[in-house]
N, C-alpha and C positions, 0 to 999 in steps of 0.2 A: 417721571419715574423716579420710585424710591427705592434704595439701596441700603442696606446694613451688612455689616462686615463684619467675620468671628475670625482673629486672628488667632493664630497659636502658635506660640515660639517657644523654642526649645533652650531652657536654661544651661548657660557654661558652666555647671556646679564641676567640683571634680569624681562626684558618685551619682550613682543614681537617688529619687527619692524616697524610696522606703527600702533599700538596703545599703551593700557596702560596695557594689559592682562599681565598676569604673566607668563613665560617662563620656565614651570616646566615640568616634564616627569612624566607620571604614576599615575595621577590623576585622581577622577570620569570624565567618558565620559562628555563629553561639558559643562566641568564647566568653564573653561580656555578661555571664548569665551564672542566678545559684536559685534554689531552692522555692527565696520570693520572687522574682521578678518571674520568676516561670510556673509560679501558679500552681505550687506545691502542698495538697493537703495538708492543712496543721503547722503550717508555717504563720508568723506572726509580721508586719510591716514595722518599720521604726521611721519616725517624719525626720527628714533634712533639714534640719533647721534654717541652713542655707534657703532654701526654697523659699521660707515665709519670708526670709529677708530680701530677696531681689525681688517677690511679687508685690512686699509693700512698698519698696524702691519702686517701681514700675507703678504705682497707684498714685501715690505723691507726684511723678511725674504728669501723670495724668490728671491731675487736680479731683482725686477720688479721696471720700470717705474712709477712712481704715475702721473696719470692725473689728475692735479690739478680743475679743471674744467669737471666735465661729468653729465650726466640723466640719468635718471631710462627709463624705457620703458614697453607698455603694451606687456605680450607675451599669444594671444590668441589661448587657445586649451579647447576642451569640457570635464569632465571628473564627474563624482557622488564627488569626494570629492575635488572641487575646484569649491565655489557654485557663485562666481561671473564671472565664465566661462572664467576667464584671471588671468596671473599671473605677479605681478610686477618684472622683472629682468632689465637686463642691457645688450641691443644688441649691437650698431655699438662701443660706449666710455665705456668701461671698466673702472673701478676705478684703477685698475693694469693691467699690461701688458708689455708683450717680458722682461720675468724674465729668471733665469734657476734655478736650484738644482743640486747639486754636490751630488753623494752617491755613495758610493762605495759596489761593488760586488766581491768577492773571490779577495778581497787583491789589486782590480782596481780602480780607480776612471770613475764615468761614468758621464757625465752632461746630464742632461735632460734639454730641451726648457721646458718654461711655455708660453702658447700663451695668458693666462689671468686669472685675477681672478675678479672675481666681484658678488657682493650683491644682493641676490632676497629674495625670501616671500619661506616658504614652504608650501607646499599642505596638508589640513586633511588625515585621514585614512579611507580608508576600513577595517570592519569588518566583517568577514562569520565565522561562525560554524555551527554546523550539528546540534543546540537546537532551529534555528530559522529559515526561510524561506529565501533566498533573502541575501542581504548585507544592514549592517547598517553603517552608517558614523558619526566619530566622530572628529569633528572640531576642538579638541583642538591644533594638529598643524598647523593648518591655520595662517601663519601669521610669524611661528616662524624663525627667522633670518638663513639666510645660507649665507656661501660663494660658489663657485661654483671655484676651479683650474682646469683650463682645461690644460692639458701638449701638447706640440708637441708627432706628430707620430715618436718620437726618441726612443723607447724603442725595442728592439731588442730580449729578451727574459723573459718569466715567472721572472726568477730571477729576475732580473732589474726589472719587475714589482713590485716587493712585496719587495726591497729592498725604492723603490718610493715612493712608497706605506706607508709604515715603517716609515721613515724618514719624511715623510710631519706629519704622524699621531702624532709622538716623536716633531716635530718643535708647534704645537699647542697644545702641552700638556705644552712647556716650555713656552713661551708666554703669556701660560693662558687663551686662548681665548673659549678652547670648551675641553670640556671632554673626547671626542673621546669613548664615550661607544658603540659598534657596535652592540650590544644586545639591546641598547636601539634606533638603527637606528642614534646617532647623528654622524657618520659619515657614508658615503654609497659610493662608486663607481660605473660608468657605464663604460665596459669596449669597446673600441674598436680594432677589430681586421682587420687586411687585410694580404694576402700575397703575395709575385712576386717571381720570377726566380731571381736564383742569378744572380747579376753582373747587373739585370736591375736598374734603376733608377726610372722606374715607380710606382706608386702605384695601388696596388688592388683595389677592389671593395672593401668596408667595410661592416662589419656588427656589430651592438651596442648588448651588450648585460646588462640585468638590473637585477633586482633581487638580486646582490652578494653581501651576507651579512658577509663576511670574507676575510681577506688578503688570506686565505689557497686556500677559495674558485676561489678567481680574479684568481690563478696561474693554479688550475684545469681550470676552464672557459678557460682561454686565450689558454692552453694542447688543450683541445679537439675541441677548435674551430680552429685552426691552423690545425690538424689531418683534421677536417669536410671539412675544406675549400680546402685543398691540394687533399684527396677525391675527392672531386668533380669538381675540375679542369683536375683531371687526366683521372675521366670516361669523358669527354669531354664535363661537363656541362659549366656553366657560374654560378658566386658569384651572389647573389641579393642585393641591398641592403636594410636592413630591421633591424629592433627592436627583436631580441630575446630573451627567459627568459631563464636564467640559475635555473635549476632543480637540487641544490646540492647531494640529498638525489638520486636522479635517474645518478649524472655525464654526466649530456646532457644539451641541450639546445634546446627549440624551439620557431618555428616561431611566435609572438605576432601580429607583423603590419609590413606595408612597411614602411620604414624610413623616416620619417618628414623631407622636408630642411626648413631652414629658413622662404623663404617668403607663407608657408604651416602655420606659424606662426602670419603670417599676423603683424608684430612687427611695434609699433607705439610711441611717445613720452609719457611719460606716463602723461597726462594734470592736472591728481590732486596736482602733487609735484614737488617743483621749483627745480632746476637746482643742483645740490651739488656742490658747493666752499670749497676747502680744501687750507686754504695759507699754503705758504712755509716755514713758523714757523713750524705750528703745525705738518707736514709733516716730519721735521727734529726733532723735539721732542719726536715724534712716533719709529724715527730710531732709537734715543740714547737709549732707553728704550730696547734695542733687547739686550739680553743677550749672550753670545758664546753661538749660537744652536748645537745639538747633533752633526750633518752631519759634524762641523765643527773640534768637538773634538775627533769624530773615527779618523777622520785624524790626529790631532796631536799624539794621543796616539797612532797610527799604526806607523809614519810616526819618531815622537820624541821618544816616550818615550817604545818602544819594543814591546809594546800589540798584541797578535792576534787581527784578525779583529772579530772575534767571542766573544772575551773577551772585546776588546775597545767597541762594541755594546749594549753589556747588563749592561755596567758602563754609558754608556752613553746615552742612552733612558731612564735611572728613574733618576731624579733630584735629588735626595737624594742621592744615590750611587755616582752620580759625584761629587758631592759636598765635600765627605766624602771623596773620591780619588782625587781630586785635591787640597786639605788643606792638605793632609797626604803627598803628593808629595810636597807640597813649602815647607813645615817642612824639608824636604834633610836629614830625620834620617834613614831612610830606601828606600828598593829599589821597584820603579812602578809596577814591576811585585809583589811583595811579597803582596804588600797591595791591587793588585788588585788580587789576591790568595784568600786572607781572605772574601773579600768582596763578592765574588762570591762563596764562600764555606760555611766559618763560619756562617759570618752576613746572607748569603742569607736564611740560613737553618733555621736559626732563625726567621727571619722575616715572610718566608714562614710556618713555624710552629705555627706561635704566631699570626700572622697578625696582627703583629705590625709594625708602620714604626720604621725607626732608630731615627729617633727626640724623637720618645716616652722613647726611654730608654736611660740610664745614660752613653753611649757609646759616645765618643768624637773623636775627631780624632786626640788632644792629646793623650788619652788613648789608640786608637790605635796603633797610631807611635810608643809611647814608647814602648807597648806590642811586637811589631815589629823587634823593634829593638835590645831589649835580646834575641830574639832568635838568629835574625842576629850577635849579638856576642858571642853567642855560654853561653849566662850565662843561659837560661834555655833550655829543649828540646822541640819540638812542641806538645810533649804529656802534659807536664806542661802546655804548654799557652793554652793549650785547656781548661784548668781547670782555670787558669786567668781569661780567657776569659768569661766564668760560671760566676767567681766569681766576675765580674766587672758587668756582667748585671743585678745580682741581689742586690750585695751590692751598687757599685756607686764605689768603693776604686779605687785608682791608683794601676797598675799594678806593681809599683816597691815595693811599702806598702805590697802588697799581697805575693808578692816573698819572702819579707822577713819573712811577718808573719808565713808565710806557710815553709817555708825553702826550694825553692824550685830551689836555686840556684844549677847550676854544679861546681861541683867542676873541677877546670885546672890545678889543680899545677899539674907542670910535676913530680914536685918530687914521688911523692904519688900516680899518677898515675902510672908510671914506676915502682915501687913497688909492685902495684899492680897485673899490668900484669905479672911482673916475678913468682911471688907467684902460679898466675891461670897456667900460662903455665907448671910452675915444677910441679904441683898438676894434670895436664890432658896432660899426655904422648901422649898418643894416638891418641887424636886430635891432637897434633902436627905432630905427623907422618904421619896422616890423611892428613895434608896438606901439606906437604912436598911430598907425595906421588902421590898429583895433585886433591883430594879432595878438591874444594874449599870453599863447605859448613859449612866444620870445621872452614872455619875464621868467621862466624856468631855466632856459640856457643863457641867458645874461648872470644869474647868481650862482648855476652850475660852472661859468667857467670863474666867478669869483671863488667858487669853493677850490676849484681847480689851483687854481694860483697861491692860493694861501696851501694847496697840498691838504684839502682837507682840514685845516686848522681854525679858520674863519666859522665865526658863530651863524649858521645859516639864519636863523629868525633875523638876526640885523641885520644881516648882509641884506637880507631883500628889504625889508623895511628904507633901510639906504638906498639901495637901487631903484626903489618905486617913488621917492623922495625926489631922486636928480631926474625921473623920467618927468616927472609930472613939471619941474623946474625949467 
């Protein structure tokens, strides 16, 4: 399997790429339009500077060379949602090129080459409905700014493709240049698949798949196309270079048209726009604005902090979670794994159930660290910690104050606990005999009786050690 991906991400600028129309989703059809984005004759586009800045930031995030001087080109094709019959894009000289992205797949790092990142305008949208004959066109999306991220054909499995797509999505969100709402079409991908015999260095004929509306659909589409091409070749057929439409409901792809080559688009330099020039100082300033990215965080969490890849990914891909995790770890009061467990269990459950963000609650890194520290020191039990956590969320009080007020601290006094254990063993001779006869579940019963006698205040870990020691004697 040889896979290359073309990811289109809509940028979240306030206005469109070549006019001042509002860049917003879900508004009344054909209300965010003007003569420029409707392609009226005689109109002149003006490039939105923010689009260039956002693309350069993504270029830095994907280790690209930034071309400080580049141009825009006309890509000519006829389709009803493209009123001027050409799209302004970039052909020979993109804004960013020759980059790479390191992703983690099954605990192993994989480097995927990035051919180019270029800017272009989106087309409109055709509307189809049983309520009317034919199709209607909504031009609100015409001129919405896009970056297209084109990978090298370095991907060798659907799992690698998914990891690459998820990493790109989280980077776009980290540097805040796209909202990445797939259901609104703000991030989409076209999938190129070919096959070759094992050991062969020659690439096979590729097919492109459109209409891939989710990352899981990309995985299903890649697997389907891989099997389809092998079946064609093994039956003695040949693969035709074509564009296919993925139907996720049916789990199949269908031929749309024979695949165009670059010459079919008759690219030529856009005559209505000036050359793009970004000075080196600006390029450097944009580079310095890039935070530690999620793929770098995942590697650090796994290699340095001992988290599993799954846990590391779940934390790193959410900016609020990773910020909370990093700050708690920096405080050095508790183990990274303990912080991870709390974030992915109790905190995740609370945010999922309530729809609130962590920043909208009274929980701070300080309070979470203090709470986990008390559990690790054996001051309170896990079940008590969950109660403290709920009180923090409802009142905002500090964990130590809550533990004191509620009388939750466990008793770790050895003399007290030894006397307690002696009394329990003396009163439960049958369970002691059962344990000595190999019935190990009797131990749990005896420890439980000690906890009951202490009204839940005894430290269960210490109690268990004392009971085992006394039974062995």
